[in-house]
Each structure stands twice: as structure tokens, then as C-alpha cells.
N, C-alpha and C positions, 0 to 999 in steps of 0.2 A: 526534452518540454517542459513548459515552465504551467506549475499548475497553483495556483491561488484555493486562497482559505482566507473567507474574508470572516471580522469577530475573530480572529484566532486569542487563544485563551490559551496561557504553557501548560496549562493544567491538565486542560479536557481537550488538547486538540493534536493531532500528528498524524503523518503520514512514515506506513513501512512498508518498505518492500519486501514482496513475502517469497522464499527462497524453497520451503516446503512444507512439510508437515512437522509437528512440536506435538510428545505423549503428553505432555503439562497445559500447553497454552493454545493445540491445536493445530495454529501455523505455527511456522520457524520463521523468525520475524529481523528485519534488520531494520531500528528509525533511521531515520530523512533527517537532517539536521533542513530548516529553512537556509534559503541565502537570504532571507530578507525580509524582517520583521515590523509592520509598523502600528497598524491597525489592524491591520491580516499580515499572510502566512503567506511567501512566494517561492515556491520548490520548486528544484531543477531534477526532471527523475528521466530519466531513460526509458529503455524498450523493458518492460518486465508484467509483473503483478504484482498492486497495491492496496492495502487498508490503506484508508480514510478515516479519521476518525476527526468529529468537528464537531458541535454546540447543536447540532441537526440528527448527529447521529451517525452510526457507522457503515461504509459501502464500501467493497470491493471493485478493483475495476482493472482492464490490460489494458497497457500501453504498448500501443506498435508504431514507430515511426510519429508522427503527429497526432495520429486514434486513440481517444481511451473509449474504452465501450468497459460498462457495465455488467457484475457476470454476478454468480452464485456461490455458497462455500459450494455446495455440489459441483459444481465448474472447474473448481481449486482440485474438491477431491479427483475426481476421475482424470484432470492433468496430471499430480504426482505421483496416482498408481501407474497411469504409462509409462512413468518414465523410473529407471531405476534407481538405486535409495546411490547418492554423493558419500564418500565414505571420508573421514576426517584423520 
């Protein structure tokens, strides 16, 4: 799924895939690089949970197929509490 952030500003805009919990930052994240940048940034996202930060603030979305749904931090807490922690 393609996701576009208008008014892209590299210092305050990002999309990160949420991979689990983190003791320091609360969420374990993998930052995604945009596939195209002009005055807006386009990201190619696959199924999963993402944190999106732009000039308007931060939000969390879950993507499944071509549908995106905004979720809460509590939803993420429940989701990752149900799954056993992966070992590295």
C-alpha cells in the first residue's frame, strides 16, 4: 500500500514499522525510507502496524491489504502482550 505524507520535512516526519515493545522508547520500531520525496513523501508499506509522525502529530495505524485503520497505543499493548516475545 502506498502512503503519502504531505508537507514532508525530514527532521520532523517519519514512518516506522512497530515490531514490538521497547524498554526505553516504549515501541520497538524500524524506520522506513520514503520511496519518493518532493514536497511530499511516498512510502511503500506492507501489512503491519506503523507509527506515523508528521507536522500535525503522531498516530498509529494498522495496515491489512489495502485498508488502513487508526489504532491506539492500548491496542498495541494488548497485541504484543498476546504474542510470545521473539528471541534474537
